C-alpha positions in Angstrom: -10.0 20.9 -7.6 -9.5 17.1 -6.1 -7.1 15.4 -3.8 -5.9 13.4 -6.6 -5.0 16.8 -9.0 -3.3 18.3 -5.8 -1.2 15.8 -4.9 -0.5 15.0 -9.0 0.6 18.4 -9.0 2.8 18.3 -6.1 4.7 15.6 -7.6 4.3 17.5 -10.9 6.3 20.0 -9.1 9.4 17.7 -8.0 7.8 16.8 -5.0 8.5 13.3 -4.2 8.4 11.3 -1.2 7.0 8.3 0.7 4.3 10.7 2.4 3.0 11.9 -0.8 2.8 8.5 -2.9 0.8 7.1 0.3 -1.5 9.9 0.2 -1.7 9.5 -3.8 -2.3 5.9 -3.3 -4.6 6.0 -0.6 -6.5 8.4 -2.6 -6.7 7.0 -6.3 -7.4 3.4 -3.9 -11.0 5.5 -2.1 -11.5 6.8 -6.1 -11.9 2.7 -6.8 -8.4 3.2 -9.1 -6.5 0.2 -7.9 -4.1 0.3 -10.3 -2.9 3.4 -10.2 -2.8 3.1 -6.2 -0.4 0.3 -7.1 1.8 2.2 -8.4 2.5 5.2 -5.8 1.8 2.7 -3.3 4.9 0.7 -4.7 6.9 3.9 -5.1 5.9 4.4 -1.0 7.8 1.4 0.0 10.4 2.4 -2.2 11.0 5.6 -1.0 10.7 4.1 2.8 10.9 0.9 3.2 9.9 0.8 6.7 6.7 3.0 5.9 4.1 -0.3 7.6 1.2 1.8 6.8 1.8 1.8 3.0 2.9 -1.5 3.3 -0.8 -2.5 4.6 -2.1 -0.1 1.6 -0.4 -1.4 -1.1 -1.8 -5.3 0.2 -4.7 -3.8 0.4 -5.2 -2.4 -3.2 -3.0 -5.7 -4.7 -6.2 -7.5 -3.7 -9.1 -4.8 -5.3 -7.0 -5.3 -8.2 -6.8 -8.9 -8.2 -3.6 -9.7 -7.7 -3.6 -12.0 -4.4 -0.5 -14.0 -5.3 1.5 -10.2 -5.1 -0.5 -9.3 -1.9 0.3 -12.2 0.2 4.4 -11.3 -0.4 3.3 -7.5 0.1 2.0 -8.5 3.3 4.5 -10.9 4.5 7.1 -8.1 3.8 5.2 -5.6 5.6 4.8 -8.0 8.4 7.9 -8.2 8.6 9.0 -4.8 8.4 6.3 -3.3 11.4 6.9 -6.4 13.5 10.6 -4.9 13.5 9.7 -1.2 14.5 7.5 -3.0 17.1 4.4 -2.0 15.3 2.2 -4.5 16.4 -0.9 -3.6 15.4 0.1 -2.8 11.8 1.5 -6.3 12.1 -1.7 -8.0 13.7 -4.0 -6.1 10.5 -1.3 -7.4 8.1 -1.7 -10.7 9.5 -5.3 -11.0 9.3 -5.2 -9.7 5.4 -2.7 -12.1 4.6 -4.9 -15.1 6.3 -7.3 -13.9 3.7 -5.4 -13.4 0.4 -4.4 -16.7 1.0 -7.6 -17.9 0.9 -8.6 -15.8 -1.7 -5.4 -17.6 -4.0 -6.8 -21.0 -2.8 -10.4 -20.7 -4.2 
């Protein structure tokens, strides 16, 4: 059984938290299913709005799903969250991704 199936089974059994949703989102993104990744990563940040890594991955998933406008919003919020936590590296990375998302909007 693959990672996605294992995570989905955990979710079906009633476990639902930011880490599980982040892991599911990451697995779906790696499998090439950006839409499913977005769904789970949105839930991850709903569970824990301070989860900078989830904001960053949600932005990436939105870009891969062809939603640069939403990615701009997500990266902007994610940078604010990361800076608020002192997570300078995540804020810096999302700043780079934010610029790319804005460029994608312009083209």
